[in-house]
N, C-alpha and C positions, 0 to 999 in steps of 0.2 A: 504493499499500500504506499502511496505517496506520503512522505513524511508530513507534509502540510495537512493531510487528511487525518492525521492522528491527533491533531490538536483539538481538544474538546472531547476525546474519547477516553473511556475507562473500561475495564473488564466488565462484560455484561452482567455477571452475577453481582458485581458491586453496584452497577447502575440500577438493577432491579431492586436490590435490597434498599438502596438509598431512596429510590422513588416511593416504595412502600412506607418506609420510616418518615419521610417528609410529608407524605399525604396524611399519615396517621397523626403527625404532629399538628398539621393544619386543621384536621377534623376535630381533634380533641381541644385544641386551643379555642376554636369557635363554638364548641359545645359548652365550655365552661366560662367563656368570657361574660355571659350574662350574670354570673355570680359575682363578678368583680365590677362590671360596668353597669350602671343604672340606665333607665330609660327604655323606651319601646324597642324590643328585640328586632322588630321589623322596620325600625326607623333609620334615619340617615346616619346617625353616629355608629350604630352597630354595623351597618352596611359598609361604611368607610373603613372601619377597623378590620372587618372580614376581608375586604378586597386588598387592603394594604398588607395584611398578613399573608395573603396568597402571593403577592409580589415578592415579599421578603423570604418566606419559608420555601415556596415552590421555585422561585426564580433566582433570587439574589444569593442564597446559600449555595446551591450547586454551581452557579456561575463563579462565585468567589473561589470555590474549591478547584474548579478547572483551571482558572487563571493562575492561581497559586501553583498548581501542579505543573502546568505547561509553560507558564510565563508568557502567554499569548492569548488573544481572543479566540474562542472556538471557531473553526473554519466555517460552520454552518451559519454563523452570524455575519460573516464578512461578505459584502457585496461590491462587485465592480460594476461598470457601466452595463455589461451584457446581463449581469444578475439583476439589475434594476429593471431591464426590459422584460426579462422572464417573470419577475414578480408582478409587474404592471399587467402583463398579458393574462396570467392566471388569476389575479385578483379581480380583474374586470369581469371575466367569465364566471368564476365561482361566486363572486360577490353578488351578481345579479340573480344567480340561482338561489343563493342563500336568502336573499330578500323575498324572492318569490315564495319559497317554502315557508318562511317565517310569516308572511302575510296570510297564509292559509292556516297553518298550524297554531299560531298564537292565540286564535279565538276559541280554541277547544277548552273545555272546562278544566281538564287535568292541568293544562298549562297555566290557566289563570289563577289556580291555587297557589302557584309558586312565583309567578311573574306578573307585573314587574316586582322586583325584589323589595324595593322600598314601598311599603304599604300605606304611605300617606295618601289620603283620599284627595287632597289638594296639592297639586304639584306646581311649583314656581319654575322659572328659568334656572334658578340656582339649583334646584332639585334635579333638574334634567342634566345640568352640567356635572353635578356630583355623581349622578348615576353613570354617566357616560365615562368620566375619568376613572371611576372606580372599576368599571368593567375592563377598560383598557389596561389599567395597572395589573389587575388580576390575571387577565389572559396572556399578557406578556410573560408573567411568571409561569403559568401553567403550561403554555405551549413550549416555552424554553425547556421545561423539565421533561415533558412527554415527547414532543416531536423533535427536540434537540438532544439533550443529554441522554435520555433513555433510548430513543429510537436509533440514533447514530451509534451509540455504544453497542447496541444489540446487533446492528447491521455489520459491524466489523467482525463479528464472530458467528452469527447465525444467517441462515438464508432469509431473504426478504419476507416470505410468508410467515415464518416463525417469529421474526421481529415485529411485524405488523400485528400478529394475533396477540403476542404478549402485551404490546402497547395498548391495543384497543380494549382488551379484557380488563387490564388494570385501570384504564381510564374510565370504562363503564362502571366499574366497582366503586370508584370515587363518587359517582352520582347515584349510587343505589339508595342512599338515605332519602332522596327525593321521590322515590317510587320506581316501579318496574319500567314504565314507559320512558322515564328520564334516563335510566341506566341503559336501556336498549338504544335509545336515540344517541347517547354519548358514545356507545360502542360503534354504531354506524358512522357517526361524525369522526370518530378516531380512525377508523378504517380509511375514510376518504382523505383526511388530513395527512395520514401516514404516507399514502400513495402519492399525494401531491408533493410532499416533502422529499420523498425518494426521487421522484421525477425531476424536481427542480434543484435538489441539492442544497436547499436553503430552508431554514425554519420560518423566514419572514412571511412567506405566502400563507402558511398555516396561521400565523399570528394575526395578520391582517384580515384574512377570511373569517376567522373565528370571532374577531372583534366586530366585523360587519354583521355577522349572524346574530351575536348577542345583542347588539344595539338595535337591530331591526326587530328582534323578538321583544325587547323591552318597549319599543315604540308601539308596535302593533298590539301588544298585550295591554298596554295603558289605554290605547284607543278603544279596544274591544270591551274594557271593563266599564259598565254603565255607572259604577259608583265613584269613578275618579274624574277629576276635571283639572284643567290647566289654566294658569294665569301667569302672565309675565311678571307680576309683582306679588 
């Protein structure tokens, strides 16, 4: 393997173990934060803390480990001009598809039980900004962990199908607490994002596409909920 393509790679068993531990830490932190932090558990403060903890636990910690280990940025985070063109092409196509799917699925009853995640009945522009930035931060961390750190490390030792299945199963399990449909949906999304990442050689497509998907779902879920309203002030 090209030496540059080993930057950001760790043995697959370490990557799998670390992913499980980091996801468990993220889950338990957010399960018990309500005992420490007061306020509505479905409100803005708890949302911000959850999403920032995702960025730190799922993204910053493995990133710091890899940079300390290799002394360089993981290769799947580096983009040249050709890489930017690839990202733009895939994001344009996958982004439109994601928005289309979200516009249909978001109105379903099961989805509205969970989303939008901030349960304030009256949203302001500030609420919308907080929601958007929170999802962006969290998904940068989550996608770096799953489609970067974990996937690329597994691909270095396993065949693509095995690496994709391990990745998607683990990702689906992280969403199991939200219900069977959410777990199945996460598994399918994981499959698609893994295949896109392998095809493009960069994690940025998965990051941007997942952000578009999440923000579209938040918007359409908010719009489909008859109890919520929006005001600029």
